[in-house]
Backbone bond lengths (Angstrom), bond angles and torsions (degrees), N, CA, C in turn:
res aa  C-N    CA-C-N  psi(-1)  N-CA   C-N-CA  omega(-1)  CA-C   N-CA-C  phi
1 M - - - 1.442 - - 1.526 108.39 -
2 S 1.299 118.16 135.19 1.451 120.12 179.90 1.528 109.51 -83.58
3 H 1.310 114.37 153.99 1.452 119.66 -179.46 1.513 109.14 -149.05
4 A 1.323 115.26 163.57 1.459 119.61 177.79 1.514 109.08 -66.10
5 A 1.318 115.54 151.01 1.454 120.68 -177.19 1.524 111.47 -59.93
6 A 1.316 113.69 140.85 1.458 120.50 175.56 1.519 107.29 -123.29
7 S 1.314 116.28 145.74 1.450 120.83 178.15 1.524 109.54 -114.53
8 I 1.317 115.79 158.23 1.464 122.10 -178.60 1.526 107.71 -125.05
9 R 1.319 115.82 136.32 1.460 121.70 179.89 1.522 108.78 -148.06
10 S 1.326 115.78 171.65 1.462 120.37 176.09 1.529 110.30 -66.85
11 M 1.323 115.06 142.98 1.462 121.39 178.28 1.530 109.24 -74.74
12 T 1.331 116.27 145.31 1.460 121.98 173.44 1.532 108.24 -122.52
13 A 1.308 115.48 170.43 1.469 120.22 178.57 1.517 111.49 -59.66
14 L 1.324 117.77 -30.43 1.469 120.85 179.56 1.527 112.24 -66.94
15 D 1.341 117.12 -21.18 1.461 121.22 -179.57 1.525 113.10 -82.55
16 I 1.329 117.28 -16.88 1.468 120.85 -170.27 1.530 113.25 -56.56
17 P 1.327 121.12 -45.60 1.481 118.65 179.13 1.531 113.18 -57.25
18 S 1.332 117.64 -41.46 1.474 120.62 178.29 1.518 111.01 -67.08
19 V 1.327 116.65 -40.23 1.468 121.20 -179.80 1.532 110.09 -64.88
20 I 1.328 116.51 -43.27 1.469 120.08 179.05 1.526 110.25 -61.79
21 K 1.303 117.36 -42.21 1.474 120.34 179.13 1.520 110.74 -59.77
22 I 1.329 117.18 -47.23 1.469 120.46 178.52 1.526 109.88 -61.59
23 D 1.326 116.65 -48.31 1.468 120.95 -178.49 1.526 111.39 -57.38
24 R 1.310 117.95 -45.09 1.474 121.37 -178.14 1.529 111.20 -69.95
25 D 1.335 117.17 -32.44 1.467 120.32 179.76 1.521 112.95 -71.17
26 I 1.338 117.43 -31.05 1.458 119.13 -171.64 1.525 114.70 -111.47
27 H 1.328 118.30 -18.13 1.463 121.17 -176.81 1.520 110.96 -119.67
28 D 1.297 114.84 154.72 1.469 121.04 165.04 1.518 104.44 -89.60
29 S 1.324 115.66 66.59 1.458 121.55 -168.40 1.516 112.18 -90.10
30 S 1.296 113.66 145.46 1.467 119.15 173.93 1.530 110.29 -104.13
31 W 1.323 116.95 10.10 1.464 120.20 179.84 1.531 109.23 -71.13
32 T 1.326 115.32 129.00 1.455 121.13 178.86 1.523 109.86 -93.09
33 E 1.320 115.05 167.12 1.465 120.34 175.83 1.534 109.16 -58.85
34 E 1.328 116.32 -42.93 1.462 120.95 179.22 1.533 111.07 -57.67
35 W 1.327 116.87 -41.63 1.465 120.94 -178.65 1.528 110.39 -63.91
36 F 1.330 117.49 -41.54 1.467 119.55 178.80 1.535 111.00 -62.74
37 Y 1.319 118.15 -37.79 1.470 119.77 176.64 1.529 110.43 -68.59
38 R 1.319 117.22 -37.82 1.470 121.66 -178.42 1.529 111.23 -62.51
39 V 1.332 118.35 -37.11 1.466 120.24 -175.51 1.525 113.27 -76.95
40 L 1.322 117.30 0.30 1.459 119.40 173.84 1.523 111.82 -73.37
41 E 1.329 116.93 -7.97 1.465 121.99 -178.52 1.520 110.76 -108.37
42 A 1.348 116.31 159.01 1.463 122.16 177.96 1.520 109.24 -59.08
43 P 1.324 119.36 147.92 1.465 129.59 9.58 1.535 113.36 -90.20
44 Y 1.321 116.67 22.00 1.459 120.26 -177.80 1.524 110.97 -91.02
45 R 1.311 114.95 152.12 1.466 122.41 172.71 1.524 105.39 -125.17
46 T 1.302 116.21 127.29 1.464 120.86 -175.99 1.522 109.73 -125.24
47 Y 1.317 114.87 142.39 1.460 120.66 -176.11 1.527 109.64 -138.86
48 V 1.323 114.61 151.76 1.463 120.55 169.47 1.513 108.76 -126.02
49 M 1.322 113.36 150.61 1.459 120.96 174.21 1.522 105.97 -108.53
50 E 1.327 115.17 130.65 1.464 120.67 -178.35 1.522 110.95 -120.31
51 Q 1.316 113.54 148.67 1.461 121.00 171.53 1.526 106.03 -140.70
52 D 1.294 117.01 127.78 1.477 121.51 -177.23 1.534 111.21 51.62
53 Y 1.324 116.61 42.10 1.468 124.12 177.33 1.529 113.61 65.67
54 Q 1.317 117.38 16.32 1.473 122.24 176.66 1.520 108.97 -114.18
55 V 1.333 116.59 136.11 1.457 120.61 176.46 1.519 108.36 -72.26
56 I 1.346 115.45 123.24 1.470 120.01 178.95 1.524 111.90 -117.79
57 G 1.327 116.94 -4.94 1.458 120.07 179.91 1.514 110.52 -165.32
58 F 1.332 114.54 167.45 1.458 119.97 -178.92 1.522 109.82 -156.39
59 A 1.309 114.93 163.55 1.469 120.92 174.65 1.518 108.71 -152.06
60 V 1.332 114.96 144.16 1.460 122.40 176.62 1.516 107.72 -127.20
61 M 1.328 116.14 125.56 1.455 121.83 178.71 1.515 109.44 -125.48
62 R 1.325 115.60 157.67 1.459 121.08 173.21 1.519 106.87 -123.30
63 Y 1.322 116.52 132.36 1.466 122.34 176.34 1.515 107.70 -104.96
64 L 1.307 116.90 133.10 1.452 121.63 178.44 1.517 108.48 -147.20
65 F 1.327 117.04 104.42 1.460 124.05 -178.86 1.519 109.86 56.69
66 E 1.328 118.87 -118.21 1.469 121.41 -176.83 1.523 112.69 -93.47
67 E 1.326 117.02 9.53 1.456 120.65 -176.44 1.524 110.54 -123.07
68 S 1.312 114.46 157.58 1.454 120.47 169.01 1.522 107.39 -137.64
69 E 1.304 114.97 157.14 1.456 119.71 178.68 1.508 108.50 -133.06
70 L 1.317 115.55 129.44 1.455 121.01 174.63 1.530 106.32 -83.29
71 L 1.328 116.25 110.54 1.464 121.46 -173.35 1.523 112.76 -91.15
72 N 1.321 116.92 -33.14 1.463 119.90 -177.30 1.516 107.59 -160.63
73 I 1.317 115.63 138.37 1.457 121.44 177.89 1.517 107.44 -150.82
74 G 1.314 116.31 144.22 1.455 118.57 178.47 1.507 112.38 -164.17
75 I 1.310 113.43 150.24 1.464 122.70 175.20 1.523 107.25 -123.68
76 E 1.320 116.19 137.17 1.461 122.12 178.56 1.536 110.40 -46.37
77 K 1.324 116.42 139.77 1.468 121.13 -175.18 1.523 113.31 -51.41
78 N 1.327 117.13 -47.14 1.474 118.90 -175.66 1.524 113.41 -76.66
79 K 1.334 117.37 -0.54 1.468 121.55 176.98 1.537 111.37 -108.31
80 Q 1.323 117.04 -3.76 1.462 120.00 -177.92 1.528 110.87 -70.57
81 G 1.324 115.32 152.61 1.458 120.84 179.22 1.517 113.94 79.05
82 Q 1.322 117.80 11.54 1.462 121.80 -177.77 1.526 113.08 -116.36
83 G 1.330 116.96 9.51 1.455 120.77 176.99 1.517 115.37 95.72
84 Y 1.320 118.01 -3.79 1.460 120.34 -178.60 1.529 112.20 -67.30
85 G 1.326 116.77 -40.90 1.457 120.35 179.15 1.519 111.55 -60.36
86 K 1.326 116.08 -43.38 1.468 120.22 178.32 1.522 110.31 -65.27
87 Q 1.331 117.57 -42.07 1.473 121.33 178.33 1.531 109.75 -59.37
88 L 1.317 117.64 -45.28 1.461 121.52 -178.77 1.528 110.66 -66.85
89 L 1.314 117.33 -43.99 1.467 120.66 -179.90 1.535 110.67 -64.38
90 C 1.317 118.42 -41.69 1.474 120.88 177.38 1.523 111.14 -62.91
91 Y 1.321 116.63 -38.20 1.464 120.54 176.80 1.528 110.27 -62.62
92 L 1.332 117.18 -43.78 1.462 120.85 179.60 1.522 111.11 -61.69
93 I 1.315 116.37 -44.08 1.469 120.88 179.20 1.528 109.78 -60.40
94 E 1.322 116.57 -42.71 1.470 120.97 178.72 1.526 110.57 -62.56
95 Q 1.334 117.82 -44.41 1.471 121.86 179.89 1.526 110.99 -62.24
96 V 1.307 116.35 -45.16 1.472 121.32 -179.82 1.528 109.56 -62.07
97 G 1.313 117.55 -42.43 1.450 122.09 -178.77 1.517 113.25 -62.11
98 Q 1.322 117.59 -24.03 1.466 121.60 179.08 1.532 112.51 -84.13
99 N 1.338 117.24 0.73 1.467 121.03 -174.84 1.521 113.26 -119.88
100 Q 1.305 118.45 28.60 1.474 123.43 178.83 1.528 113.05 54.28
101 I 1.305 116.14 30.28 1.464 120.90 177.38 1.527 106.77 -91.49
102 K 1.317 116.33 138.71 1.465 120.20 -176.43 1.524 114.04 -101.19
103 Y 1.345 116.91 -20.62 1.471 119.77 -176.26 1.520 110.15 -141.79
104 I 1.302 115.47 147.09 1.459 121.99 166.90 1.526 106.61 -118.80
105 F 1.316 115.85 129.23 1.458 121.69 175.95 1.517 108.78 -112.14
106 L 1.327 115.76 154.42 1.458 121.06 172.16 1.516 108.02 -158.59
107 E 1.314 115.15 161.48 1.459 120.08 172.76 1.516 107.85 -131.25
108 V 1.324 114.96 150.57 1.450 120.42 -175.66 1.527 108.42 -146.79
109 R 1.308 116.27 149.71 1.469 120.41 176.37 1.523 109.11 -58.58
110 S 1.303 116.17 137.88 1.467 119.58 -178.84 1.523 111.86 -60.37
111 S 1.320 118.50 -27.71 1.462 121.69 -178.94 1.530 113.36 -80.54
112 N 1.329 118.35 -10.62 1.468 120.89 -175.96 1.533 109.95 -83.50
113 Q 1.315 115.10 75.62 1.461 121.30 -175.22 1.527 113.14 -66.21
114 V 1.321 117.37 -33.09 1.474 120.27 179.54 1.528 109.78 -62.93
115 A 1.321 116.69 -49.38 1.474 120.32 179.55 1.522 110.33 -64.59
116 R 1.317 117.04 -41.94 1.471 119.76 -178.18 1.518 111.31 -62.24
117 R 1.331 117.75 -38.44 1.476 120.83 177.24 1.529 110.09 -64.90
118 L 1.333 117.11 -41.44 1.457 121.09 178.94 1.529 110.60 -62.66
119 Y 1.327 117.36 -45.06 1.463 120.02 -179.55 1.524 110.75 -61.94
120 K 1.314 116.78 -42.95 1.474 119.98 179.17 1.530 110.39 -64.75
121 K 1.332 116.68 -41.27 1.472 121.06 179.40 1.527 111.19 -61.17
122 C 1.328 116.84 -29.93 1.468 121.67 -179.00 1.528 112.15 -92.60
123 G 1.334 117.82 8.71 1.460 121.16 172.36 1.516 116.22 98.77
124 F 1.319 118.30 0.17 1.471 120.26 177.65 1.527 109.96 -70.78
125 K 1.325 115.65 143.37 1.464 122.46 178.15 1.520 109.45 -114.96
126 E 1.334 115.05 136.53 1.463 120.51 176.23 1.523 108.18 -69.99
127 I 1.346 117.37 126.68 1.469 119.82 -176.90 1.520 113.77 -119.39
128 N 1.329 117.84 -17.72 1.463 118.75 -178.35 1.522 109.36 -168.58
129 V 1.330 115.46 169.50 1.456 122.82 175.25 1.521 107.76 -132.41
130 R 1.335 116.11 131.94 1.467 120.89 172.84 1.520 106.81 -99.86
131 K 1.300 115.79 110.10 1.465 121.38 -177.72 1.529 110.61 -65.64
132 A 1.316 115.19 135.45 1.463 123.00 175.03 1.536 113.15 51.15
133 Y 1.317 116.03 36.47 1.463 121.33 -177.18 1.528 111.67 -68.61
134 Y 1.327 115.78 -48.08 1.461 120.19 178.99 1.528 108.51 -84.40
135 Q 1.329 115.78 133.81 1.462 120.59 -176.97 1.523 114.05 -110.90
136 W 1.340 116.46 -10.85 1.451 119.16 -176.87 1.510 109.27 -141.15
137 P 1.288 123.66 140.51 1.457 126.52 0.13 1.536 113.68 -76.30
138 Q 1.321 116.58 -13.56 1.466 119.59 173.17 1.518 107.89 -142.63
139 I 1.304 115.11 161.29 1.461 119.62 178.98 1.524 108.78 -70.25
140 E 1.340 115.00 130.75 1.458 119.39 -175.84 1.524 109.98 -153.25
141 D 1.324 115.66 148.03 1.463 121.01 178.17 1.524 110.49 -75.28
142 A 1.328 115.29 153.39 1.469 122.72 171.78 1.525 107.19 -106.93
143 V 1.307 117.03 129.86 1.460 122.21 175.77 1.529 106.67 -97.06
144 I 1.329 115.90 127.63 1.464 121.99 -178.23 1.521 109.41 -99.09
145 Y 1.319 115.21 131.52 1.462 122.08 179.15 1.518 109.97 -119.60
146 R 1.328 115.42 153.74 1.457 121.47 174.45 1.521 108.07 -137.26
147 L 1.323 114.54 141.13 1.457 121.97 171.97 1.519 107.14 -117.24
148 N 1.327 116.49 122.86 1.471 121.91 175.31 1.515 108.23 -87.12
149 L 1.316 116.66 127.71 1.467 120.62 -179.88 1.516 111.23 -100.10
C-alpha cells in the first residue's frame, strides 16, 4: 500500500509525550515516562518517524560493544499495515550496520504474529524462547530473535 513520505530522525525530549501516547495505545507496556527520558542518553539510540510534522512511530535501541538490542518499537495504530514499520526497521538495521555492530537482538510476545512476520521478513531468526517472560496483562512467552549483520 502506498503512503505519504515519512522521515526518521533522532528522538528529542520534545517527542516524548507523542511517543508515550503511541506506546500506550499499541503495547501493554510497562515503560514509564521517566524511562523514555532516560533512554535519550548513551548507550541508547532513539528515533522517531514523522509524517507531516507529526510523530507516527518510534524506536529505542541499545548498543553494547558488537551487539545491539531493539528494546521498543511502535507505529501509531491508524498507520499500521502501511509499510511504516518495515521502513523504520530497515532504517534501524542500516544505522546499526554503520556502527561495526555484528548482531541485533530483540524479543517479542509470542502472540504478536504481525511483528514476528515483519522480523522474519527482515532477516531475523528465532533463536530462543523465554517462558512466561511477560507477566501482564497475561503470562506469555517472549520469543528472542537475532539478526546477523
